[in-house]
C-alpha positions as CSV (number, residue, x, y, z in Angstrom):
1,X,0.0,0.0,0.0
2,X,2.9,2.4,0.8
3,X,3.9,2.2,-2.8
4,X,0.8,3.9,-4.0
5,X,2.2,7.1,-2.5
6,X,5.9,6.6,-2.8
7,X,8.1,9.4,-3.9
8,X,11.6,9.1,-5.2
9,X,14.0,11.6,-4.2
10,X,17.7,11.8,-4.7
11,X,20.5,14.7,-5.0
12,X,21.5,15.5,-8.5
13,X,24.8,14.4,-9.9
14,X,26.2,17.9,-10.0
15,X,25.4,18.6,-6.4
16,X,26.7,15.1,-5.2
17,X,30.0,15.9,-7.2
18,X,30.2,19.4,-5.8
19,X,29.9,18.1,-2.3
20,X,32.6,15.4,-2.9
21,X,35.2,18.0,-4.0
22,X,34.5,20.1,-0.8
23,X,33.4,17.8,2.0
24,X,33.5,20.7,4.5
25,X,30.8,22.6,2.6
26,X,27.5,22.5,4.5
27,X,24.7,21.2,2.4
28,X,21.3,23.0,2.8
29,X,17.7,22.2,1.3
30,X,18.7,24.7,-1.5
31,X,21.6,22.4,-2.6
32,X,19.3,19.4,-3.4
33,X,17.3,18.7,-6.4
34,X,14.6,16.2,-5.9
35,X,12.9,14.2,-8.6
36,X,9.3,13.4,-7.3
37,X,7.0,10.8,-8.8
38,X,3.4,11.6,-9.0
39,X,0.6,9.4,-8.0
40,X,-1.5,8.2,-11.1
41,X,-5.2,7.0,-11.7
42,X,-4.8,3.2,-11.9
43,X,-6.5,1.3,-14.7
44,X,-9.4,-0.9,-14.1
45,X,-9.2,-4.7,-14.6
46,X,-12.7,-4.5,-16.1
47,X,-15.0,-2.2,-18.1
48,X,-17.1,0.3,-16.4
49,X,-20.3,-1.7,-17.3
50,X,-19.0,-5.1,-16.1
51,X,-20.3,-5.0,-12.7
52,X,-23.9,-4.5,-13.5
53,X,-26.5,-4.9,-12.2
54,X,-24.7,-4.6,-8.7
55,X,-23.1,-1.3,-9.7
56,X,-24.1,0.7,-12.8
57,X,-21.5,1.6,-15.5
58,X,-22.3,5.1,-15.1
59,X,-21.5,5.1,-11.4
60,X,-18.2,3.3,-12.0
61,X,-17.4,5.8,-14.8
62,X,-18.0,8.8,-12.6
63,X,-16.5,7.2,-9.5
64,X,-13.2,6.3,-11.2
65,X,-12.7,8.9,-13.9
66,X,-14.0,11.9,-12.0
67,X,-14.0,11.3,-8.1
68,X,-10.7,9.2,-7.9
69,X,-9.1,11.4,-10.5
70,X,-9.8,14.4,-8.3
71,X,-8.1,12.7,-5.3
72,X,-5.1,12.1,-7.5
73,X,-4.9,15.6,-8.9
74,X,-5.5,17.1,-5.5
75,X,-2.9,15.0,-3.7
76,X,-0.2,15.8,-6.4
77,X,-0.9,19.5,-6.1
78,X,-0.6,19.3,-2.3
79,X,2.6,17.3,-2.4
80,X,4.0,20.1,-4.6
81,X,3.0,22.8,-2.4
82,X,4.4,20.8,0.5
83,X,7.7,20.3,-1.2
84,X,7.9,24.2,-1.8
85,X,7.1,24.8,1.9
86,X,9.6,22.3,2.9
87,X,12.3,23.8,0.7
88,X,11.7,27.4,2.3
89,X,11.4,25.8,5.9
90,X,7.7,27.2,6.0
91,X,6.5,25.2,8.9
92,X,3.1,26.7,9.0
93,X,2.3,26.1,5.5
94,X,3.4,22.4,5.9
95,X,1.1,22.0,8.8
96,X,-1.9,23.7,6.9
97,X,-1.2,21.3,4.0
98,X,-1.2,18.1,6.2
99,X,-5.1,17.6,6.2
100,X,-5.3,17.9,2.4
101,X,-2.4,15.3,2.0
102,X,-4.2,12.9,4.3
103,X,-7.6,13.4,2.7
104,X,-6.6,13.1,-0.9
105,X,-3.8,10.7,-0.3
106,X,-6.2,8.5,1.6
107,X,-8.8,8.9,-1.1
108,X,-6.3,7.7,-3.7
109,X,-5.2,4.7,-1.5
110,X,-8.7,3.6,-0.6
111,X,-10.0,3.7,-4.1
112,X,-7.0,1.9,-5.5
113,X,-7.7,-0.9,-3.0
114,X,-11.4,-0.8,-3.7
115,X,-11.1,-1.3,-7.5
116,X,-9.1,-4.4,-6.8
117,X,-11.8,-5.6,-4.2
118,X,-14.4,-5.7,-7.3
119,X,-14.7,-8.1,-10.1
120,X,-17.3,-9.1,-12.6
121,X,-19.1,-12.4,-11.9
122,X,-17.4,-13.9,-15.0
123,X,-14.1,-13.1,-13.3
124,X,-14.8,-14.6,-9.9
125,X,-16.8,-11.7,-8.5
126,X,-19.1,-12.9,-5.7
127,X,-17.3,-16.4,-5.3
128,X,-16.8,-16.9,-1.6
129,X,-13.4,-16.8,-0.1
130,X,-11.3,-20.0,0.4
131,X,-8.3,-21.2,2.3
132,X,-7.0,-19.5,5.4
133,X,-9.3,-16.4,4.9
134,X,-12.3,-18.5,4.7
135,X,-11.3,-20.4,7.9
136,X,-10.6,-17.0,9.8
137,X,-14.0,-15.6,8.8
138,X,-15.7,-18.9,10.0
139,X,-13.8,-18.9,13.2
140,X,-14.4,-15.2,14.0
141,X,-18.1,-14.7,12.7
142,X,-19.3,-18.4,12.4
143,X,-20.0,-18.2,8.6
144,X,-19.6,-16.0,5.7
145,X,-23.3,-14.8,5.8
146,X,-22.9,-13.9,9.4
147,X,-19.8,-11.9,8.5
148,X,-21.6,-10.0,5.7
149,X,-24.4,-9.2,8.1
150,X,-21.8,-7.8,10.7
151,X,-19.9,-5.9,7.9
152,X,-23.2,-4.4,6.5
153,X,-24.1,-3.3,10.1
154,X,-20.9,-1.4,10.5
155,X,-21.5,0.2,7.1
156,X,-24.9,1.4,7.9
157,X,-23.6,2.9,11.1
158,X,-21.2,5.3,9.5
159,X,-22.4,8.7,10.0
160,X,-21.8,10.8,7.0
161,X,-19.1,9.5,4.6
162,X,-16.5,6.9,5.3
163,X,-15.5,3.4,4.6
164,X,-15.8,-0.1,6.2
165,X,-12.9,-2.4,6.2
166,X,-12.0,-6.1,6.9
167,X,-8.6,-5.8,8.3
168,X,-5.8,-7.9,9.8
169,X,-3.9,-7.0,13.0
170,X,-0.3,-7.5,11.8
171,X,1.3,-8.6,15.2
172,X,-1.3,-11.2,16.0
173,X,-3.0,-12.1,12.7
174,X,-6.5,-11.6,14.2
175,X,-9.1,-10.2,11.6
176,X,-11.8,-7.6,12.5
177,X,-14.3,-5.1,11.0
178,X,-13.3,-1.4,11.4
179,X,-14.7,1.7,10.0
180,X,-12.9,5.0,8.9
181,X,-14.5,8.5,8.5
182,X,-14.1,10.3,5.3
183,X,-11.0,9.2,3.4
184,X,-8.9,8.1,6.4
185,X,-6.9,5.1,5.4
186,X,-6.1,1.9,7.3
187,X,-2.4,2.4,8.3
188,X,0.0,1.2,11.0
189,X,-0.5,-2.1,12.7
190,X,-3.8,-3.0,10.6
191,X,-3.5,-4.3,7.2
192,X,-6.6,-3.6,4.8
193,X,-7.9,-6.7,3.2
194,X,-11.3,-5.7,1.9
195,X,-13.0,-2.3,1.8
196,X,-16.4,-0.9,0.7
197,X,-16.9,2.6,0.1
198,X,-20.0,4.1,1.9
199,X,-19.8,7.6,0.3
200,X,-22.9,8.7,-1.5
201,X,-21.0,9.1,-4.8
202,X,-20.5,5.3,-4.6
203,X,-24.1,4.4,-4.9
204,X,-26.5,7.3,-5.0
205,X,-27.1,7.6,-8.7
206,X,-28.2,4.1,-8.8
207,X,-29.8,3.4,-5.4
208,X,-30.7,7.0,-4.0
209,X,-31.5,6.8,-0.4
210,X,-31.7,3.0,-0.4
211,X,-28.1,2.5,0.6
212,X,-28.8,-0.8,2.3
213,X,-29.6,-2.2,-1.1
214,X,-26.3,-1.2,-2.4
215,X,-24.5,-2.8,0.8
216,X,-26.3,-6.0,0.0
217,X,-25.7,-5.9,-3.9
218,X,-22.0,-5.3,-3.8
219,X,-21.3,-8.8,-2.3
220,X,-22.3,-10.2,-5.8
221,X,-19.2,-8.6,-7.3
222,X,-16.6,-8.7,-4.3
223,X,-13.3,-10.2,-5.4
224,X,-12.2,-12.3,-2.5
225,X,-9.1,-13.4,-4.4
226,X,-7.7,-9.9,-3.8
227,X,-8.4,-10.2,-0.1
228,X,-6.8,-13.6,0.1
229,X,-3.7,-12.3,-1.8
230,X,-3.4,-9.3,0.8
231,X,-3.8,-11.7,3.6
232,X,-0.9,-13.8,2.4
233,X,1.3,-10.7,1.6
234,X,3.2,-8.3,3.8
């Protein structure tokens, strides 16, 4: 997940050479040229209409090409402003920009994971989990159906906008359901395995105020293989 927001930075060859020829010369932020990589909108592994009828093609098009693209653009803009503030040692501006970095960076991370969590039925969407993940779900909730009920209850309990996640606690391996407000990403000791977007832009055009129908329908296109891969990864 960290790779989604990774930036590459290295001093230029000329600056490094100059420092090598005069090792006593102090190096300040102005002596470094940084090469920063921008985050980009990921391609989907399926067509916009491939998840119908669970999620309409129009929603997928708007959600991916407009909403996610906005998070990408805004995060890149914020990182450029933050870099400029860092170069000038403008602490106040850096602090001011931090919420935007978290919100738009989180929006990019969350949506990038979300697209992978979905798949058309002819590509395995809706097929139940298997192996270790299935065992953990059964031992924690009793069955997949009971897990879905608990997950949907967490989704319905989100006030305003946010996400529900199936996460794994890295130190213990225990899995649980957690919610996050707005675009706050799952970070730290918890690893995101499966996430569902509860923002209105994810369903309102199709389901309007019947969000419970969206919560039920999305299981028909959940890609459990992606969650299993995350469980077995780092």
